[in-house]
N, C-alpha and C positions, 0 to 999 in steps of 0.2 A: 504493500500500500504506500502511495506517495505521501511523504511527510512534509514536503516543502512545496511552495508555489511561488512563481514569479508573476506579479500583476503588472501588466503593461497598460498604463493609464493615458488615454486621450491623445495618442500620437496620430493625429488626424488632420485632414486637409482644412478643417475649420480654422485652425490656427495659421497654417501656412498661407491661406488666402486672405488673411486679415492684414491690414496695413502695418500693424505692430510687429509682424513677423520679422521685418528687417532689423528690429532691435533685439532679437532673441539672444539669450545668453549662450546657447549651445546650438549653432546651426547644424552640427553633426549628430544631433540627437538620434536620428534613424540608425546610423552606424553604431552608436553606443548601445542602443537598445538591442539591435541585432546581435551584438556580441554577447549580451546577457542571455538572450533567448537561446542562442546556440549552446551556451554553457549549460543553461538549465536543462535543455533537452538531452544533452550528453550525460548529465547527472541523473536523468530519469525524473526530474522535477516537473510538476505541472506548470504550464504556462496559461494564464488567464488573460484574455484580451478585453479591454473596456473602451467604449466610445461614449462621449457625452452628447446628449441630445436636448434640444429645446423646441419641441414640436409647437407649431402654430405661431412662432415668433417672426418668421420670414427672414431670419438672420442666418449667419454662417453655421449655427448649430442646429438649425431646423433641418430635419431629414429631407424635406422637400427641396432644399437648396442643392442637394447632390454633393455636399461637402463633408457630410458625416461619413467619411471613408478613411481607411488607413493611408498614411502618407506613402508616396511612391518610394519603393526600395525597401520598405519594411518587410520583414519576413511574413509570409502568409501563414495564418493560423492553420494548424493541422486539424484533421477531422475530429480528433478526440480532445481538442483544446477548447474549453468553454469560451464563448463570446457573449458579453453582456453589454447592455446599453443602459445608461443611467440618466436621470434627470436631476439628481442632486449633486452637490459638489463632491461628496465622498462616494466611494464605489459600493457602499453597503446599503444605505437607507432605501433606495428605490430599486434594488436588484435582489436576485437570489444568491448573491455571492457567499454569504455566510452558510447557506444550505449546501452549496457546492463544496466549500471547505470542510464542513462537518462530515458530509457523506464520504469524503476522501481521506478523512483522518488527518488533515493538514493542521499543523500547529505553528509552523514557521513561514513567514512571508518575506519576500523581497519586493520593494516598491520602486518603480521607475516610471518616467513619462513626463507629461505636461499638465499643469504648471507646477513648479517646485513647491511654492508656498500655498497653492490653492488646492487642487484636487489631489495631488500627491501627499502633501502634508496632512490634509484633512482625513484622507483615507488612512494614513498612518496612525493618526490620533484615535480614530474610531476602532481600528484594528487592535491597538494596544489596550483600549478600554474593554474590548471583548475578550482579552486574554491571549491574543496571538503574540508571538515573539517576532518583531519586525526589524528588518534591515532596510535602511533608507539608502539607496545607491545614488549618491548625490550627483556624480558626474554622468549619470544616465537620466538626468532630469533637465528641464529647461524652463526658463521663465523670461519675463520682460521687465523693464523699468516700470515702476508704479507711480502714476501721477499723485500729487498731493490731493488730499480729500476735498480741499476747497477750490481746486482748479476747475475751470469750466469744462464741461463735456464737449466731445466732438473735436478735440484738438488733433493736429497731425502728429505723427511720431517725432518730427523735428521740433515742434513746439513743446512737446512733452520733455524731450531731452534737453532743451534749452532752459527749462524752468529749474532754478537751483533748488527748489523744494522737492523735485522728483526724487524718489528713492531708486537708486541704481539697481540693476539686476544683481550685481555682486553683493550689495547690501541686503537685498531681499533674501538671497540664498544664505548669507551668513546668519541672518536673524532666524531663518527657518531652522538651521542646524543648531543654534543655541537653544531654541525652544524644544527641539525633539530629543537631542542627545541626552541619554541617561534617564529620560522621563518616558518617552514613547518609543524610542527606537535606538538601535545601534547605527552609527553613521559610518558608511564604508564607501570606497570607490570600486570601480569595476575590477581593477587589478587585485585588490584585496579579496573580493568575493571569489574570484577565480582561483587565486593562490591558496586561500584558506580551505576551500572545499577540495582542492586537489591534494593538499597535504593531509586532510582528514581521511581521504580515500586510500592513502598509502598504508599497507599492512604493517603492523608493529611487531 
């Protein structure tokens, strides 16, 4: 029975086709997630694929837009790998994710995807509260600068970046790691995940 799962969160065209994508912290997110997926499959771990949807909004997360699809180059889900669609920020509240994990006896999760401080962090927090052991694979996540909460809506990426009150993507990631580490998750990078699991597999 599989004891671990990799959850791939929202690596979808909805983000790539948004103007803010050109400010993304990790333009190589697809390659990084693919490396984790390949490793998880080689280890016999379950891979769970998640897409965010906002039906009826007419925006990039509305399924009718045609943009709620995996980004080009991302590994294709295998027939036995669950695919879920969520309408909440975290991957649990509006899906059967917990049921999938329970049925498969999974206790350990690795989280990757988009965005670092939003869907990835929130999923991590909920998972930890539900009793899962979570690894937050930080370099397999991506996010964008966040405008100041009093800034006007509808500004261009250039205007957002020019505002000194904007929180940089680097600062967003750092704050996420401070909030999660030791409370909700272990913070690791891809190299650490691959090396540690390879070492654990070596007979003593």
